[in-house]
N, C-alpha and C positions, 0 to 999 in steps of 0.2 A: 782537786789538789788546790792548797792555797798558795797564794805568791808572797805571803805575808809571815810565812813560817819556815825557818832554817831547820832542817832534819840532820843530825849527827850520828853515824852509826861508829861506835867504839870497840876493836877488837884487839887484844892484847899481842899476839904471836900469829901473824899470817903465815899459814902452810898449808897441807893438802889433807887435812883432817876433818872431822863431821862437823864441827860447831863453826868453823869460818865457812863451810861449804853450805852449811844452813843459812848464815846471814848472808852468803852471796846471794842467795834464793829470794830472800826479803828483801834486798837491796834492788835486785832486779824487777820485784813487783812496781817498781816506781811509783810509790804512796805518794810522794812530794815531786815539785819540779826539779828536774836534773842541776839545774844551775843552782839551786839552794840546797842541793844535799853534798854532806861531807863524808868522808869515810876516814877513821882514825885508825892506823893499824902500823904494824913495823914493816922493815922495807924487806923482809924476806919474800920469797917468791911462795905463792900459794892459791887460794881460790879468790881471794880479794883482789888478785891482777886484774888489771882493765876493767874496772868497774866504771858504769856511767854515773860517776858524780865525780866529786873533786877528791883526789886522795890527800891526806895529810900522813907524810911518814912520821914515825913516833919511834924513839929509842926502845931497843928492847935487845937483850943479849942471854945467851944460855953458858951454862957453865955445869960440869959434871963434879964440881964441889958444891955441896949442900949449902953453905954459908955463902959462897961468893954468889950463888944462884939467888939466894934471898937478898944479898945486896944490890944485884941487878934488878931483880922485882921492886925493891923499895925505891930505888933510884926511877926505874921507869914511870912508876906512879908519882912521884914528885914532878917529874917532867910532863907527863901526862896532863896531871891537874894544872900548871902554869900554861901550857899549850891550847888545852881546851877553854879554860877561863878567859883568855885571851880572845879567842874565837868568839865565846857568848857575850863577852862583855862588848865586844865590835856589834853584835847584833842588837844588844840593847840601846847601844847610843844611836843607831840606825832605827829604831822603834819596831824592831821586829821580834817574834816570838821564837822560842826554840824548843825543840823535842830531841832528847838524846837515849839512843837505844844503846845499851850496854850489854855485849854479848860475854856470857858467861859470868860467874861471880867475882873474877879476878880484878877486872879494872877498878878499884874503890876510888883512886884518884877522879876518875870520870863521875862518878857518881857524888864526891866531895864538891867537885867544881859545879856541876850541876845543879845541885842541892842549894849553893850559895848564890847562884846565879838565877836561882828562881825558874829554871828551865822544868820542862815535864820528862820525866826520866823512867823510862822503860827498861827494866831489866829482863834481858833473855837468857834463862836459865836452863841448861844444858846438863848439868851434873849434879850428882850427889857426894861424889868422891873426892876430898879434898882433905890432905893431910899436911901438918899435922891438925887435931881438932881444934886447938887455940887458932889455928889460921883461919878455920871455916867459921867460928863464931864471931872472929872479927869481922870477916867479910860479910856475915849475915846482919850483923849490927848496922853496918853500912847501907846494905839492902832496906832493911828494915825502916832506917831514919831517911833515906835519900829517895826511895822509890815512889812514883806514883801508881807505877802498873808494874806487875811481873808477868811475864809469859813462861810457860812451863811447856815442855814438848812433849809431856804424857801426862795422863792422870796421876800414874804412879807418884811421879818426880814431883806434883803438885801436893800430895798428901804427905810424901816425905820430907819435902822442905817449906811447909807453908809458913806464909808471913801473917801478922795480924793488921799490919796497916795499909799496905797497898793492895789495889784493885787486882784480883788473881784471874788468870785464864790459861787454858790449853790450846795450844794450836800445833796440831800433829805435824810433824816434818813431812813433805814433800818428795818426789822424784826431782833431779833437777830438770832446769829448762831444755835444756841439751838431750836430756835422756830420749833414746829413741821410742818411738811408740810404735810396738807391735800390735797386730791386731790377730794373730795366728803363732803357737808355738810349734815349731820344728821338731814334734816328738821324736823323731826317729833319729836325729843329730842328736839329740840330748840323751835319749836313752840307752843307744850304743855306743856314746863315747864315753860313759862310765867316768865322768870327770867329778871330783868332789873338790868344791871350791871354798877356799877360806879367805876373807879379805879382812885385814885390822893392823894394828901397830903391833912394832916387835917388844910386846910385853909379856912377862911370864902370866900375869894375871887373864891375858886375852885368850889362853888356852893352848898356846903354841906345842908344848910338851904333850898334851893330850891329842894334838893333830898329829904328830910325830907316832904317838902310838896307834892310832886309828890307822894310818898308813902301813904301819908293820902287820896290823890285824887283817888288813885287805888287801892283799895282794895283786886281787884282780882288778882293782879300782886305780884309777890315775888320780893323786891329790895334788892339787894346784894351790899354792898360798901367794897372796899379793899383799906384801908386806910394805906398810907406810913407814919407810926409814931411808936412810943413804946405804948404796951398795957396800960400802965399808963397816957400818954397822952391821949389817945381814953377814956379811963374810967373818967378822968377830965373833959373832953369835953361833956360827954354824962349825967355827973351828975346832971347837972340844964336842961335837955331838957327831952322830952317825945318820945321814940322811937315808932312808930306805929307798930303794932304785926305782919304786914308782911314784915317787914324792919330788916336787920343785918349789923351790920359793923364788920368787922375784921382786925386787926392790922397785916398789912404785912404776909399774908396768903401765905404759901409754895405752894399751889398748885394753882397759880393765873392763868395758863395756862388752867387748868380744869375749871374754871371759866368762861374762856372767851369761852370755847368749848361748855357750857350748856347756854348761853346767847341769849335770844331773841333778845335784843337790847343793844346795848353799848352807855352810856352816858357821855359826856364832858359839864359839864354846868358851866365853867368858866365865872365870870362875866366880861365882855370885857371893862368896864368902869374903872374896877380897874387893871385888868392885861388882855393883849390880846395873847393868843397862839401864839406861833410862829411856832409851828409844828401840835402836837397833837398826840403822839406815839400810846397812847391806842386806839386810833380810829384805826389807821392801824393794830394794833393788833387784835381788834374785827372783822375787815372786812375780816382779814386772815381766821377767823372760820366762816366766813358767817355770821356775825351780821350787821345789818343797824346799824346806828349810828344816835345821835343826836350831833350837834356842835354849838360851837359860829358862828356867821354870818361874823365876821373880821377875819383877822389874816392868820395863816397857813392852818387852814382847809380847808378854802374856796378854797385852790388850789387843792384838792382832793374830797371833799364832795360835793355833788350837788342832785337834785330833784330825781334822779334815785337810789342813795344807802342810802339818809338819810335826814336828816331836819336840815337846818342851822337856827337857831332861837336863840335870847336872853333868856337865862334861866329863867328870870323872868318872860317869856311869859307862864306860867305854862298851861293855858288853851289850847295853841296852841299843846303844848309838848303832852299833853294828849290826844287830838284831833287826833294827828299824830299818837301816840303808839296803838289807839285803833283803829285806820284804818287799822294798819298792822295786827291787832288782829282781823280783821272783816274775813278774809279769809286766808287760807294758800298760796293761790296761789297769793294774793297781796303781803303778806310777803315774798314769794319765790321769787317774782320778785325784791324786794328789795335785797335781801340776796344775788342774783346770781351775781347783778351790784357790790355790796360791796365785795363779792369776787374775782370777776375780776378786781377791783380798787385794791387791795393789791397785786396783781402779780407784780405792778410796785414798789412796794418797799420792794422787797426779799433782804434776805442777801447776795445771790449772787448779785442782781443789784448793792447794796450800795458797795460792795466789789470791783465790776469792776469799778464804779465809783471814788472811793476813790484812787485805784491804777493808775488810768488813771491820777488823777488830781497830784498825787507825780512824775509820768514819764513825764507827760506834762511840768512840771516847775522845772524838775531836783533837785528835793527835796532830792533824795537819791542816 
């Protein structure tokens, strides 16, 4: 670690979704002295709470109205540009170097401020789905001209979003630092429990409708969905839908790791013609508890899901999914074979492996 480098992490909206969770893992690697590390994010509750760094609260607001949301977004970037510039300028006056890690493509204000202040700029790219296309081109322009490095979470994403100027690398996501390490899968509990588990946000492209269909087609299984949304949002979504008796939907359950622990299988049903999963962290979390998985046949999941540990399939092919799950249920030996391979796969994505890769990257390119 260097005592002459200030390290800044920037994330637009702090919540309990995947990208701030991965950034929290990066921060917890402590590649720089804690006293010289800063986290710029919104005041909302999320994974970036209680970080071992100086937290700097930034403006960010949300609206269901499209144009109001755009105004909020642009205002947030103006304010972020000013705030980060002040911190970077203060560092220059003190004779310190700066590295800025910008999480997701969205915070272009941070990229511009860092470029002007001649800081090293690392964009941490998790997504390829940004609409409208004009906005995505606008954001890519800032990355192309402001970034010195770009980190992608999968080889698929690097291929889909390649840039010509910055140094580009892939660092696979890892399991959380506080993720329980198990040495043996409780096969009897998981096989007899017959619980199909889904974890995702309340978006139609995440395959919520397909999950409802699967629950109807397989009444002999319990279907549990952990939804990243507010209770009010979930109630509104369910108000005009019929939920099968064997299905439960819970908004942001506190015991989500226990839900993975008891799951017969973990489902990722993202509709690939709407959004392509760039990694699929919930799949790795399920595998770490010995759960076989169902995943989209394109994108990041293809890099670790195979015919030995799960099924790659379009989620609208419900008959194939039902057939696969019932095949797993045909005997504990069949299920155990898939479970063992899933468990072994997860060992390549531990918090230790992630920390090792992240620290090596910063050391390799002299970023701190």
